[in-house]
C-alpha positions as CSV (number, residue, x, y, z in Angstrom):
1,M,50.1,137.6,70.7
2,K,46.5,137.6,71.8
3,I,45.2,135.0,74.2
4,I,43.2,132.4,72.3
5,E,40.7,130.0,74.0
6,N,42.4,126.6,74.2
7,F,39.8,124.8,72.1
8,V,39.9,127.4,69.4
9,K,43.7,127.2,69.3
10,D,43.5,123.4,69.1
11,I,41.1,123.5,66.2
12,L,43.3,126.1,64.4
13,K,46.4,124.0,65.1
14,E,44.7,120.9,63.6
15,E,43.7,122.7,60.5
16,Y,46.7,125.0,60.1
17,P,49.6,123.4,62.0
18,M,52.4,125.6,60.6
19,D,50.7,129.0,60.7
20,F,47.6,128.9,63.0
21,Q,48.5,132.1,64.7
22,K,48.8,134.0,61.4
23,V,45.4,132.7,60.4
24,Y,43.9,133.8,63.6
25,D,45.6,137.2,63.5
26,N,44.4,137.9,59.9
27,S,40.8,136.8,60.6
28,Q,38.5,139.3,62.3
29,L,35.7,136.8,62.3
30,L,37.8,134.2,64.2
31,Q,38.9,136.9,66.7
32,Y,35.3,138.0,67.2
33,L,34.1,134.4,67.7
34,D,37.0,133.7,70.1
35,K,36.2,136.8,72.1
36,K,32.5,135.7,72.3
37,M,33.6,132.2,73.4
38,K,35.0,133.7,76.6
39,A,31.3,133.9,77.6
40,V,31.4,130.1,78.2
41,H,33.3,130.8,81.4
42,G,31.0,133.6,82.6
43,N,27.7,134.1,84.2
44,C,24.2,134.2,82.7
45,K,24.7,137.9,81.6
46,T,27.9,137.1,79.7
47,R,26.4,134.0,78.2
48,R,24.1,136.3,76.1
49,S,27.1,136.5,73.8
50,L,26.6,132.9,72.8
51,A,23.5,134.1,70.9
52,N,25.8,136.1,68.7
53,I,27.8,133.0,67.9
54,Y,24.6,131.1,67.0
55,A,23.6,134.0,64.7
56,V,26.9,133.9,62.9
57,Y,26.7,130.1,62.6
58,S,23.2,130.3,61.2
59,I,24.2,132.9,58.5
60,L,27.2,130.8,57.5
61,H,25.2,127.5,57.5
62,F,22.4,128.8,55.3
63,Y,24.9,130.5,53.0
64,Q,26.8,127.3,52.6
65,E,23.6,125.2,52.1
66,D,21.8,127.6,49.7
67,F,24.4,129.8,47.9
68,Y,28.0,128.4,48.2
69,Q,27.8,126.5,45.0
70,D,25.8,129.4,43.3
71,K,27.7,132.5,44.1
72,N,25.9,134.5,41.4
73,G,22.5,133.6,43.0
74,Y,23.8,135.0,46.3
75,K,24.6,138.4,44.7
76,V,21.0,138.9,43.5
């Protein structure tokens, strides 16, 4: 079992109480974000990883806002 940041584990447990570990293990995106979250505990050099998290958030946010309901429009 991989070590998961506590707040990530808490969120997963809340959303998937019975199989949060399985969800984590099967999601490369969650594992990537969790790995980058470890930068919260680091110094200014490691905190550069937080920019990667914001980039992923931005992509997902704009996809959800602009294309989630229109999947065919996203394919164009």
